[in-house]
C-alpha positions as CSV (number, residue, x, y, z in Angstrom):
1,M,0.1,-0.1,-0.1
2,T,3.0,2.3,0.8
3,G,4.3,1.7,-2.8
4,Q,1.0,2.8,-4.4
5,L,0.8,6.0,-2.1
6,D,4.1,7.1,-3.1
7,L,3.3,6.5,-6.7
8,F,0.1,8.4,-6.3
9,R,2.1,11.3,-4.7
10,A,4.6,11.2,-7.2
11,L,2.6,11.7,-10.1
12,A,0.2,14.0,-8.3
13,D,1.9,17.1,-9.8
14,P,1.6,18.3,-13.1
15,T,5.2,19.2,-13.9
16,R,5.9,15.5,-12.9
17,M,3.5,14.1,-15.1
18,R,4.6,16.1,-17.8
19,I,8.3,14.8,-17.1
20,V,6.8,11.3,-17.0
21,H,5.3,11.6,-20.7
22,L,8.7,13.0,-21.8
23,L,10.7,10.2,-20.4
24,E,8.0,7.4,-21.7
25,A,9.0,9.1,-25.5
26,M,12.8,9.0,-24.8
27,E,15.8,8.7,-22.4
28,L,16.4,12.6,-21.6
29,A,19.3,14.5,-19.6
30,V,18.0,16.7,-16.7
31,G,18.8,20.0,-18.7
32,E,16.7,19.1,-21.8
33,I,14.2,18.2,-19.5
34,A,14.2,21.8,-18.1
35,L,14.4,23.1,-21.6
36,V,11.2,21.5,-22.6
37,V,9.1,22.3,-19.6
38,G,10.7,25.7,-19.2
39,Q,11.8,25.7,-15.5
40,S,14.9,25.8,-13.9
41,Q,17.4,22.9,-13.7
42,P,17.4,22.9,-9.9
43,R,13.7,22.7,-9.8
44,V,13.4,20.0,-12.4
45,S,16.2,18.3,-10.3
46,R,13.6,18.4,-7.4
47,H,10.6,16.6,-9.3
48,I,13.1,14.0,-10.7
49,R,14.3,13.3,-7.3
50,I,10.7,12.6,-6.0
51,L,10.2,10.3,-9.1
52,V,13.5,8.6,-8.2
53,D,12.4,8.2,-4.6
54,A,9.1,6.5,-5.9
55,G,10.7,4.0,-8.1
56,L,9.7,5.5,-11.4
57,V,12.7,7.0,-12.5
58,E,16.1,6.2,-12.4
59,R,19.3,8.0,-13.0
60,R,22.0,7.0,-15.2
61,K,25.7,9.2,-15.2
62,E,27.7,9.9,-18.1
63,G,30.6,12.0,-17.4
64,S,29.2,15.3,-16.4
65,W,25.7,14.4,-18.0
66,V,22.9,12.7,-16.0
67,F,20.5,10.7,-18.1
68,L,16.6,9.9,-16.9
69,S,14.5,7.1,-18.4
70,I,11.4,5.3,-16.8
71,C,12.5,2.4,-14.5
72,S,12.3,-1.0,-16.3
73,E,11.0,-2.8,-12.9
74,G,9.5,-2.2,-9.3
75,P,6.4,0.4,-9.0
76,A,7.1,1.7,-12.7
77,Q,5.6,-1.7,-13.6
78,A,2.1,-0.4,-12.3
79,L,2.6,3.1,-14.4
80,G,1.1,2.1,-17.4
81,V,-1.9,0.7,-15.8
82,F,-2.2,4.0,-13.8
83,L,-1.9,6.0,-16.8
84,N,-4.2,3.8,-18.9
85,A,-6.9,4.4,-16.0
86,A,-6.2,8.0,-15.7
87,P,-6.0,9.6,-19.4
88,P,-5.2,12.9,-19.5
89,S,-7.7,15.7,-19.4
90,P,-8.0,17.9,-22.6
91,E,-6.2,20.7,-21.0
92,E,-3.2,18.0,-19.7
93,M,-3.3,17.1,-23.3
94,L,-2.6,20.4,-24.3
95,W,0.7,20.6,-22.5
96,I,1.8,17.1,-23.5
97,E,1.6,17.8,-27.3
98,A,3.4,21.1,-26.6
99,D,6.1,19.3,-24.3
100,L,6.6,16.7,-27.7
101,A,6.9,19.4,-30.0
102,R,9.4,21.0,-27.8
103,L,11.1,17.4,-27.4
104,A,11.0,17.2,-31.3
105,A,13.3,20.2,-31.3
106,V,15.8,18.9,-28.6
107,R,16.0,15.7,-31.1
108,A,16.7,18.0,-34.4
109,E,19.5,19.7,-32.2
110,R,21.0,16.3,-31.0
111,A,21.2,15.4,-34.6
112,R,22.8,18.9,-35.8
113,A,25.2,18.4,-33.1
114,A,25.8,15.0,-34.4
115,E,26.4,16.2,-37.7
116,Q,28.9,18.8,-36.9
117,Y,30.8,16.6,-34.7
118,F,30.5,14.0,-37.3
119,A,31.8,16.5,-40.2
120,T,34.8,17.2,-38.0
121,Y,36.1,13.6,-38.0
122,A,34.7,12.7,-41.4
123,E,37.7,13.2,-43.3
124,Q,40.0,11.0,-41.0
125,W,37.3,8.3,-40.7
126,D,37.0,8.1,-45.0
127,A,40.4,7.6,-45.1
128,L,40.7,4.6,-43.2
129,R,37.6,3.4,-44.8
130,S,39.2,3.8,-48.2
131,L,42.0,1.2,-47.2
132,H,39.6,-1.7,-46.6
133,A,36.6,-3.3,-48.0
134,P,33.2,-1.4,-48.4
135,E,31.2,-1.1,-45.3
136,A,28.1,-2.4,-47.1
137,D,30.0,-5.3,-47.8
138,V,31.0,-5.9,-44.2
139,E,27.8,-4.9,-42.6
140,A,26.3,-7.8,-45.4
141,A,28.7,-10.3,-44.4
142,M,28.1,-9.8,-40.6
143,T,24.6,-10.1,-41.0
144,A,25.0,-13.4,-43.1
145,M,27.1,-15.0,-40.4
146,L,24.7,-14.2,-37.6
147,A,21.6,-15.4,-39.7
148,G,20.2,-18.4,-38.7
149,K,19.6,-17.9,-35.1
150,P,17.6,-15.0,-33.0
151,L,19.9,-12.1,-31.9
152,G,17.7,-11.8,-28.5
153,R,19.7,-9.1,-26.3
154,L,22.5,-7.7,-28.3
155,I,25.1,-5.8,-26.9
156,D,27.3,-3.7,-29.4
157,I,30.4,-3.1,-27.3
158,G,32.5,0.3,-28.7
159,T,29.3,1.4,-30.6
160,G,30.7,4.9,-32.1
161,T,28.2,6.0,-34.3
162,G,25.8,3.7,-33.2
163,R,25.4,2.3,-36.8
164,I,26.1,-1.5,-36.1
165,A,23.4,-0.9,-33.3
166,T,20.6,0.4,-35.5
167,I,21.3,-1.9,-38.0
168,F,20.6,-5.0,-35.8
169,A,18.0,-3.2,-33.6
170,V,15.8,-4.6,-36.5
171,A,16.2,-8.2,-35.6
172,A,17.2,-8.1,-31.9
173,D,14.7,-7.7,-29.0
174,Q,16.6,-5.2,-27.5
175,V,20.2,-3.5,-28.1
176,L,22.6,-1.8,-25.6
177,G,25.3,0.3,-27.3
178,I,28.4,0.9,-25.1
179,D,30.9,3.5,-25.6
180,R,33.5,4.9,-23.3
181,S,33.1,8.4,-25.5
182,A,30.4,10.7,-24.4
183,E,30.9,12.5,-27.5
184,M,30.3,9.4,-29.4
185,L,27.5,8.5,-27.4
186,R,25.8,11.7,-28.0
187,L,26.3,11.5,-32.1
188,A,24.7,7.7,-31.7
189,R,21.9,9.2,-30.0
190,G,21.5,11.9,-32.5
191,K,21.8,9.8,-35.1
192,M,19.6,7.0,-33.9
193,G,16.2,6.5,-36.3
194,E,12.7,6.7,-34.8
195,E,12.6,3.0,-35.8
196,A,15.3,1.9,-33.4
197,N,14.1,4.6,-30.5
198,G,12.8,2.7,-27.6
199,K,14.9,-0.5,-28.5
200,V,18.4,0.6,-28.6
201,R,19.8,2.1,-25.5
202,F,23.5,3.6,-25.1
203,V,25.5,4.2,-22.1
204,A,29.2,4.8,-21.1
205,G,31.2,1.9,-20.2
206,D,34.6,0.2,-20.8
207,F,35.4,-3.1,-22.8
208,Y,37.3,-4.3,-19.6
209,D,34.4,-3.6,-17.3
210,L,31.0,-3.7,-19.3
211,P,28.0,-2.2,-17.7
212,A,26.1,-5.4,-17.8
213,A,25.3,-8.4,-15.7
214,D,26.8,-12.0,-16.4
215,A,24.9,-14.0,-18.7
216,S,22.7,-10.9,-19.6
217,A,23.0,-11.3,-23.4
218,D,22.6,-13.5,-26.2
219,T,24.4,-12.0,-29.0
220,A,27.6,-9.4,-29.0
221,I,29.5,-7.5,-31.5
222,L,32.9,-6.1,-31.2
223,H,33.0,-4.3,-34.6
224,Q,36.3,-2.5,-35.6
225,V,36.9,-1.6,-31.6
226,L,39.3,-4.6,-30.7
227,H,42.6,-2.9,-32.4
228,Y,42.2,-0.1,-29.9
229,A,42.3,-2.5,-27.1
230,Q,45.7,-2.7,-24.8
231,A,44.8,-6.4,-23.9
232,P,42.3,-7.7,-26.7
233,E,42.1,-11.0,-24.6
234,K,41.0,-9.1,-21.7
235,A,38.2,-7.5,-23.7
236,I,37.0,-11.1,-25.2
237,A,37.0,-12.4,-21.7
238,E,34.7,-9.5,-20.2
239,T,32.7,-9.8,-23.5
240,A,32.3,-13.8,-22.9
241,R,31.5,-13.2,-19.2
242,V,28.1,-11.3,-20.4
243,L,27.2,-14.1,-22.6
244,I,24.8,-16.7,-21.9
245,S,25.8,-20.3,-22.7
246,G,25.4,-20.9,-26.6
247,G,25.4,-16.7,-27.0
248,R,27.3,-15.6,-29.6
249,L,30.4,-13.2,-30.0
250,L,31.2,-11.5,-33.5
251,V,34.4,-9.7,-33.9
252,V,35.3,-7.8,-37.0
253,D,38.6,-6.4,-37.4
254,F,41.7,-6.3,-39.6
255,A,43.9,-9.0,-40.5
256,P,47.7,-8.3,-39.6
257,H,49.1,-5.2,-41.7
258,E,51.8,-2.8,-41.3
259,H,50.4,0.4,-41.7
260,E,52.1,2.1,-38.5
261,E,50.5,5.5,-39.5
262,L,47.2,3.9,-38.0
263,R,49.0,3.5,-34.8
264,L,50.3,7.2,-35.1
265,R,47.3,9.1,-36.3
266,D,44.7,7.0,-35.2
267,A,45.4,5.5,-31.9
268,H,45.4,1.8,-33.0
269,S,47.0,-0.2,-30.4
270,R,46.9,-3.5,-32.3
271,L,48.0,-3.6,-36.2
272,G,45.4,-6.4,-36.9
273,F,45.0,-9.9,-35.3
274,S,45.6,-13.2,-36.6
275,D,43.4,-16.5,-36.6
276,R,45.6,-18.0,-34.4
277,Q,45.8,-15.1,-31.9
278,M,42.1,-15.0,-32.0
279,G,41.5,-18.7,-31.6
280,S,43.4,-18.8,-28.4
281,W,41.7,-16.0,-27.0
282,F,38.5,-17.2,-27.7
283,A,39.4,-20.5,-26.0
284,A,40.8,-18.9,-23.0
285,A,37.5,-17.0,-22.8
286,G,35.3,-20.3,-23.0
287,L,34.2,-19.7,-26.5
288,D,34.4,-21.8,-29.2
289,L,35.5,-20.5,-32.5
290,V,32.9,-21.5,-35.4
291,S,33.4,-19.3,-38.2
292,V,36.1,-16.8,-39.9
293,E,35.5,-15.1,-43.0
294,A,37.8,-12.8,-44.6
295,L,37.2,-9.4,-46.8
296,A,40.0,-8.0,-48.8
297,G,40.2,-4.6,-49.7
298,E,42.6,-2.2,-51.5
299,T,45.3,-2.4,-49.0
300,L,43.7,-3.7,-45.4
301,T,41.8,-7.2,-45.1
302,V,38.6,-7.0,-43.0
303,K,38.2,-10.3,-40.8
304,L,35.3,-11.8,-39.0
305,W,35.4,-14.3,-36.1
306,L,32.4,-15.8,-35.0
307,G,32.5,-17.3,-31.8
308,R,30.1,-19.1,-29.4
309,R,30.0,-19.5,-25.4
310,L,30.3,-22.8,-24.3
């Protein structure tokens, strides 16, 4: 009964109801909510604290930003029932519609900032892309290699721009995109289409210490990220930890090469990987290497290694 009272008290304030409706639409930062509802950030923070204490909203810190979303369990499970039983009044609907219109403006600003950031580094990324097989071919090979079995809960490690997370969201039940860079995560959120919103979640994390529980994923992807790892074997072992028995890991990276400029210019720690290296790291992590594919490019060969958790 106490939990229900907390729920009703939390939702009794019109501003908090507006915040709940906004968070049902998408995950938002505190400052973004303040911008949409037209109130100061300290005042919005007080409303959010009440929603958090009632178990309706959860916080997630990412660098200097705090993101908010509707809780996936606990009292929040009764939220949908409550909202359906007490639909907004015509006056409340006017506020909600106005808020959603302002939210669209926030999304547009995210997209603008994302495009600006992408444009700043596009020349550098395009220079690297020109060295290997077309991305469309790589993505097609990834899709084919993962076909035949449901993706289920997918983790995209080192998600970067979020492209891989968004592509595979169509076939996955849910997708968690993880990256160390707050700028990249903002880029990914800005480029995410409406069709992936609600199915894909982007969070900050390190591939040596993933923000995921043991055996919480059916599929994991390390796409063009392992060459940044000082200890690739540890990243693979950490990924294996979050896979269920029978879960799959797909690593997409380069075959061994001698382009030292990638180490100096693009901070690559490893200049590609051999099948022998990858096989030994998979085995040590409790993964069975079940498939390997090579895609030769202009000067670099992209390799795909698929493993299955024993």
